C-alpha positions as CSV (number, residue, x, y, z in Angstrom):
1,A,60.2,-115.4,13.2
2,E,57.1,-117.5,13.6
3,T,55.6,-119.4,10.7
4,C,52.2,-120.5,9.6
5,L,51.2,-123.4,7.4
6,V,48.3,-122.8,5.2
7,I,46.8,-125.6,3.1
8,T,44.5,-124.7,0.2
9,D,42.5,-127.5,-1.3
10,H,40.7,-126.3,-4.4
11,W,37.6,-124.6,-3.0
12,A,38.0,-125.6,0.7
13,Q,40.6,-123.8,2.7
14,L,42.1,-125.0,5.9
15,Y,44.3,-122.7,7.9
16,Y,46.2,-122.8,11.1
17,D,46.2,-119.5,13.1
18,M,49.2,-118.6,15.0
19,Y,48.7,-117.7,18.7
20,W,51.5,-116.5,20.8
21,F,51.6,-117.5,24.4
22,L,53.2,-115.8,27.4
23,Y,54.6,-118.3,29.9
24,T,54.6,-117.2,33.6
25,G,55.2,-118.7,37.0
26,I,57.3,-121.6,38.1
27,Q,54.9,-124.5,37.2
28,E,55.5,-126.2,33.9
29,N,53.0,-125.7,31.1
30,T,51.4,-122.6,32.7
31,C,50.4,-120.1,30.0
32,I,48.2,-117.2,29.4
33,E,46.9,-116.6,25.9
34,R,47.5,-113.1,24.6
35,P,44.5,-111.1,23.3
36,N,43.2,-112.1,19.9
37,T,42.9,-109.9,16.9
38,E,40.1,-110.7,14.4
39,L,40.8,-110.8,10.7
40,T,38.3,-111.8,8.0
41,I,38.3,-111.6,4.2
42,L,35.1,-111.5,2.1
43,P,34.5,-112.8,-0.5
44,N,37.1,-115.5,-0.8
45,P,37.9,-116.4,-3.6
46,I,38.2,-112.9,-4.9
47,S,37.9,-111.6,-8.5
48,R,38.4,-107.8,-8.3
49,Y,37.9,-106.5,-4.7
50,A,37.7,-107.9,-1.2
51,K,36.7,-106.4,2.1
52,I,39.1,-107.0,4.9
53,S,37.5,-106.8,8.4
54,L,39.9,-106.1,11.2
55,S,39.1,-105.9,14.9
56,L,41.6,-104.6,17.5
57,T,41.0,-104.9,21.2
58,T,43.7,-102.3,22.0
59,S,45.4,-99.4,20.2
60,D,48.6,-100.7,18.7
61,M,51.1,-100.5,15.8
62,V,49.5,-102.6,13.1
63,S,51.1,-104.2,10.1
64,L,49.0,-105.9,7.4
65,K,50.9,-107.4,4.6
66,L,50.1,-109.6,1.6
67,Y,52.5,-112.4,0.6
68,N,52.6,-114.8,-2.3
69,T,53.1,-118.6,-2.0
70,A,56.9,-118.1,-2.3
71,G,56.8,-115.9,0.8
72,Q,57.6,-112.7,-1.1
73,L,55.9,-109.5,0.1
74,V,53.7,-108.3,-2.7
75,R,51.7,-105.5,-1.0
76,E,51.9,-103.6,2.3
77,V,48.2,-102.9,3.1
78,I,48.7,-101.1,6.4
79,N,51.7,-100.2,8.5
80,E,50.6,-97.6,11.1
81,Y,49.5,-97.0,14.7
82,T,45.8,-97.8,14.9
83,S,43.2,-97.2,17.6
84,A,41.2,-100.0,19.1
85,G,38.0,-100.8,17.2
86,N,36.6,-102.4,14.1
87,Y,37.8,-101.5,10.6
88,N,36.9,-102.4,7.0
89,I,39.6,-102.1,4.3
90,D,39.0,-102.5,0.6
91,L,41.6,-104.7,-1.1
92,S,42.0,-104.4,-4.9
93,T,43.5,-107.3,-6.8
94,E,44.7,-105.0,-9.6
95,G,48.3,-105.9,-10.5
96,L,48.1,-109.3,-8.7
97,A,48.2,-112.6,-10.6
98,Q,45.6,-115.3,-10.2
99,G,46.6,-117.6,-7.3
100,T,46.9,-118.1,-3.6
101,Y,48.1,-115.4,-1.2
102,F,48.6,-115.0,2.5
103,L,47.4,-111.9,4.4
104,V,49.4,-111.5,7.7
105,L,48.3,-109.2,10.5
106,E,50.9,-108.3,13.1
107,T,50.6,-106.3,16.3
108,S,53.0,-106.0,19.2
109,D,51.6,-109.1,20.9
110,N,49.7,-111.0,18.2
111,K,50.3,-112.4,14.7
112,T,47.4,-113.8,12.6
113,S,47.3,-115.0,9.0
114,R,44.5,-115.8,6.5
115,S,44.8,-117.3,3.0
116,L,43.0,-115.8,0.0
117,V,42.6,-116.9,-3.5
118,I,42.4,-114.7,-6.6
119,L,40.4,-116.1,-9.5
120,R,39.9,-114.3,-12.8
């Protein structure tokens, strides 16, 4: 499985997005970037609710999961076949402790993650 390093520095957040590449041809270092999937979280930091904006370029099986800093799955937000388009999803922090979490979006050809911070 691919990994993503996310560094959270108090109020500023730096993140490294994972992009998967498809290598083709016989030349070395020739690659084609697979289609991107957009994922944003507003507001961030969160107190009670956040709006997750998701944009898909093609219809696909979509998995959107929330992990804690120990890498444990704390919530499965979506796990279903979804048509291409733009979506807004409300995320409640009810039942979640204050701290940093990672939202991971996975489709058949793309994996993207974002960090989010819950403050009470």
